[in-house]
KOLKOLFI-116750 format. One record per residue (C-alpha): x negated, y negated, z negated; residue number from 1. Coordinates in steps of 0.02 Angstrom, whole numbers, plus 50000, padded with zeros to 5 digits. Each point is the difference from the previous one (the first is absolute). Last residue first. Example, Ala and Ser with C-alpha at 12.3 -4.5 7.8 and 13.67 -1.06 7.14 Angstrom:
% residues 2
     px     py     pz  seq
  49316  50053  49643    2
  50069  50172  49967    1
% end
This chain:
% residues 334
     px     py     pz  seq
  49550  49871  51089  334
  50140  50067  49881  333
  50018  50036  49826  332
  50119  50115  49948  331
  50222  50009  50037  330
  50069  50140  49887  329
  50171  50038  50084  328
  49969  49951  50163  327
  50108  50013  50144  326
  49989  50093  50170  325
  50093  50016  50175  324
  49964  50130  50120  323
  49964  50068  50174  322
  49929  50162  50022  321
  49924  50096  50145  320
  50027  50199  50010  319
  49841  50141  50047  318
  50031  50198  49984  317
  49867  50115  50030  316
  50051  50165  49978  315
  50145  49955  50141  314
  50176  50063  49933  313
  50028  50192  50106  312
  50211  49993  50029  311
  50125  50144  50093  310
  49886  50130  49996  309
  50061  50155  50066  308
  49994  50163  49922  307
  50064  50160  50117  306
  50155  50117  49931  305
  50108  49912  50127  304
  49992  49825  49915  303
  49885  50012  49824  302
  49968  49831  49949  301
  49853  49881  49953  300
  49941  49871  49946  299
  49790  49986  49989  298
  49881  49928  49861  297
  49814  50020  50047  296
  49921  49927  49830  295
  49848  49873  49974  294
  50134  49887  50013  293
  49897  49810  50045  292
  50103  49846  49969  291
  49936  49849  50101  290
  50042  49830  49913  289
  50023  49810  50094  288
  50030  49862  49897  287
  50099  49828  49995  286
  50024  49909  49865  285
  50109  49825  49946  284
  49926  49920  49847  283
  50065  49942  49836  282
  49915  49904  49827  281
  49911  49868  50068  280
  50110  49961  50159  279
  50011  50032  50184  278
  49867  50139  49960  277
  49969  50086  50165  276
  49935  50210  49974  275
  49918  50099  50104  274
  49961  50190  50031  273
  49930  50181  49997  272
  50047  50159  49938  271
  49921  50160  49970  270
  50105  50150  49973  269
  49988  50200  49942  268
  50150  50093  49962  267
  50088  50123  49915  266
  50153  50099  50067  265
  50148  50047  49879  264
  50102  50081  50120  263
  50202  50021  50003  262
  50079  50152  50081  261
  50177  50021  50091  260
  50014  50174  50096  259
  50016  50071  50149  258
  50039  50150  50118  257
  50053  50081  49816  256
  50186  49998  50015  255
  50039  49999  50191  254
  50015  49856  50147  253
  50143  49913  50051  252
  50032  49876  49889  251
  49840  49909  49945  250
  49916  49916  49874  249
  49834  49977  49941  248
  49927  49853  49852  247
  49842  49981  49990  246
  49930  49896  49852  245
  49814  49944  49987  244
  49907  49950  49842  243
  49870  49911  50061  242
  49854  49980  49850  241
  49863  49895  49965  240
  49818  49942  50072  239
  49858  49861  49996  238
  49898  49882  50100  237
  50015  49796  49995  236
  49984  49869  50092  235
  50074  49788  49959  234
  49957  49860  50077  233
  50066  49830  49927  232
  50054  49859  50101  231
  50027  49830  49940  230
  49801  49962  49977  229
  49910  50171  50018  228
  50037  50098  49861  227
  49927  50181  49995  226
  50099  50146  49919  225
  49928  50175  49986  224
  50075  50178  49971  223
  50107  50140  49932  222
  50145  50064  50061  221
  50134  50101  49911  220
  50124  50063  50107  219
  50170  50075  49994  218
  50119  50045  50139  217
  50172  50041  50058  216
  50050  50079  50139  215
  50142  50034  50101  214
  50034  50153  50118  213
  50127  50038  50102  212
  50068  50176  50114  211
  50131  50037  50112  210
  50015  50169  50062  209
  50107  50105  50134  208
  50010  49886  50168  207
  49840  49902  49935  206
  49979  49866  49878  205
  49826  49899  49919  204
  49996  49857  49889  203
  49892  49910  49890  202
  50074  49906  49843  201
  49934  49912  49946  200
  49876  49914  49883  199
  49965  49949  49820  198
  49852  49917  49931  197
  49942  50016  49825  196
  49818  49907  49971  195
  49888  49969  49857  194
  49870  49892  50029  193
  49802  49981  49946  192
  49883  49842  49999  191
  49842  49945  49971  190
  49963  49831  50023  189
  49868  49946  50139  188
  49967  49811  49975  187
  49980  50000  49834  186
  50106  50093  49849  185
  50173  49962  50016  184
  50014  50189  49969  183
  50137  50078  50109  182
  50178  50071  49984  181
  50161  50057  50120  180
  50159  50058  49958  179
  50080  50081  50180  178
  50178  50013  50055  177
  50055  50104  50159  176
  50078  49983  50178  175
  50040  50100  50170  174
  49986  50006  50198  173
  49946  50135  50078  172
  49859  49954  50159  171
  49964  50138  50074  170
  50142  50126  49999  169
  49961  50126  50160  168
  49828  49994  49970  167
  50026  50032  49817  166
  50019  49920  49845  165
  49934  49801  50039  164
  50029  49899  49827  163
  50106  49809  50044  162
  49988  49911  49817  161
  50086  49881  49924  160
  49930  49919  49838  159
  50053  49948  49799  158
  49857  49945  49899  157
  49975  49989  49821  156
  49835  49916  49890  155
  49875  50003  49894  154
  49826  49904  50003  153
  49876  50029  49842  152
  49857  49865  49954  151
  50146  49879  49899  150
  49933  49856  50035  149
  49920  49906  49827  148
  50111  49876  49910  147
  49973  49820  50053  146
  49869  49914  49871  145
  50069  49881  49876  144
  49981  49823  50015  143
  49870  49913  49902  142
  49844  50021  50106  141
  50092  49902  50134  140
  50072  49868  49856  139
  49813  49998  49950  138
  49936  49931  50200  137
  50142  49877  50001  136
  49953  49920  49835  135
  50065  50030  49870  134
  50088  49873  49882  133
  49882  49948  49827  132
  50072  50099  49850  131
  50103  49916  49887  130
  49961  49994  49818  129
  50080  50137  49892  128
  50164  49967  49930  127
  49995  49956  49775  126
  50123  50143  49984  125
  49885  50108  49867  124
  49924  49850  49917  123
  50179  49936  49950  122
  50045  50142  49933  121
  49850  50009  49896  120
  50047  49823  49935  119
  50164  50035  49967  118
  49954  50173  49909  117
  49896  49864  49903  116
  50149  49912  49960  115
  50066  50138  49944  114
  49889  50075  49889  113
  49969  49842  49908  112
  50217  49970  49965  111
  49996  50190  49948  110
  49849  49959  49873  109
  50091  49868  49915  108
  50154  50116  50000  107
  49907  50120  49905  106
  49933  49863  49897  105
  50161  49915  49944  104
  50094  50183  49976  103
  49857  50037  49872  102
  50043  49841  49905  101
  50177  50011  49983  100
  50098  49860  50069   99
  49989  49823  49951   98
  49839  49964  50087   97
  50050  49925  50175   96
  49925  50044  50153   95
  49915  49890  50125   94
  49966  50037  50145   93
  49843  49946  50146   92
  49990  50087  50160   91
  49881  49946  50163   90
  49866  49890  49935   89
  49860  49951  50091   88
  49827  50063  49917   87
  49926  50079  50162   86
  50039  50168  49951   85
  50164  49973  49987   84
  50082  49935  49844   83
  50141  50107  49882   82
  50075  49860  49842   81
  50056  50083  49835   80
  50052  49878  49872   79
  50088  50074  49817   78
  50128  49901  49931   77
  50030  49932  49819   76
  49865  50017  49892   75
  49874  49993  50154   74
  49938  50172  50121   73
  49873  49937  50122   72
  50018  50131  50138   71
  49865  49973  50153   70
  49983  50099  50136   69
  49868  49995  50140   68
  50031  50097  50162   67
  49896  50105  50148   66
  49824  49935  49921   65
  49842  49908  50035   64
  49892  49954  49830   63
  49897  49840  50030   62
  50110  49937  50129   61
  50165  49983  49921   60
  49922  49926  49851   59
  49993  50095  49835   58
  50158  50056  49902   57
  50006  49959  49804   56
  49977  50136  49926   55
  49978  50140  50112   54
  50103  50180  50003   53
  49988  50103  50172   52
  50117  50090  50105   51
  49960  50097  50125   50
  50109  50030  50155   49
  50059  50177  50083   48
  50181  49946  50029   47
  50070  50130  49892   46
  49884  49969  49862   45
  50062  49800  49958   44
  50146  50050  49910   43
  49896  50100  49863   42
  49859  49855  50012   41
  50137  49885  49970   40
  50059  50118  49819   39
  49824  50008  49943   38
  49947  49813  50023   37
  50178  49966  49934   36
  49970  50118  49844   35
  49813  49908  49964   34
  50056  49817  50018   33
  50159  50014  49869   32
  49897  50107  49883   31
  49864  49863  50011   30
  50128  49866  49970   29
  50010  49887  50143   28
  49907  49937  50159   27
  49986  50115  50125   26
  49895  49941  50172   25
  50011  50166  50123   24
  49918  50030  50165   23
  50055  50118  50106   22
  49866  50063  50109   21
  50018  50106  50181   20
  49815  49935  50048   19
  49966  49861  50111   18
  49900  50029  50166   17
  49836  50073  50048   16
  49927  49996  49832   15
  49838  49908  49952   14
  50072  49857  49892   13
  50096  50100  49906   12
  49852  50096  49945   11
  49933  49825  49963   10
  50156  49947  49902    9
  50012  50133  49896    8
  49822  49992  49944    7
  50033  49810  49934    6
  50174  50068  49921    5
  49939  50134  49886    4
  49919  49886  49871    3
  50171  49905  50004    2
  50100  50164  49969    1
% end
């Protein structure tokens, strides 16, 4: 063992850090020393520590180690000492030899293992050196970045409207609701609006017959939006359906002179509007919509055997909408 010591010292001098090595010096009978070495090796394996038997222990500066153990048997006691790697005493225990030799040997191995474990726990709990305080620039870098804004805006709106119907009813009040969505990408934003509106009733009366027409409208308007400060311009072109409910009543006409009817009429539509945002998530808007009915519609009754036109809606029906909207999902604003 003494012949290998210079070579071990030379190899340890080039190591970047002390090895996980426990050095053992045991002074006793060969049987006790060998049994102690085997038992202590088993105790140290779970801690990934290697045991090396050396008699006597070399100075700490010659052979770096994690811990050093010395066990000496005398006639009356077994002395167990555990040292740190630098040679400082960490634990010392005297075990009486009055009991069975095997019990004394296992107790000595257990005391040595407990001392080494304390050193291992102490090493893991050692606090790292405190880092220097961050500069202002570093603090800014360390702050977590805010989540990216949504690229989709989704909102709901309610509005009142005035819509023309024919020359005798150029402005008929109604109202509706809107679900709108747009992509928050750049200054020009693609958008789409789904509008549901009610208008009515439009009435026509004569001495013999009464007519009322109510309208339920559905529109899908794809378009574009352009933000200009607190204002937002919007334009769209699309279409949809009008459900026209005609109710005719009379007291002096025979059956067959008139009939109730429901028309489902396709429409083409165009819209142009402006929005003002009093807050980030709400807006007040004014919008003009022009509807085009490709069909020619007339509501007639038969009086005296001759058809009489009671109502003939315009083919082009403009309307004006005033409403309030709020965002369900808000995107990036310019």
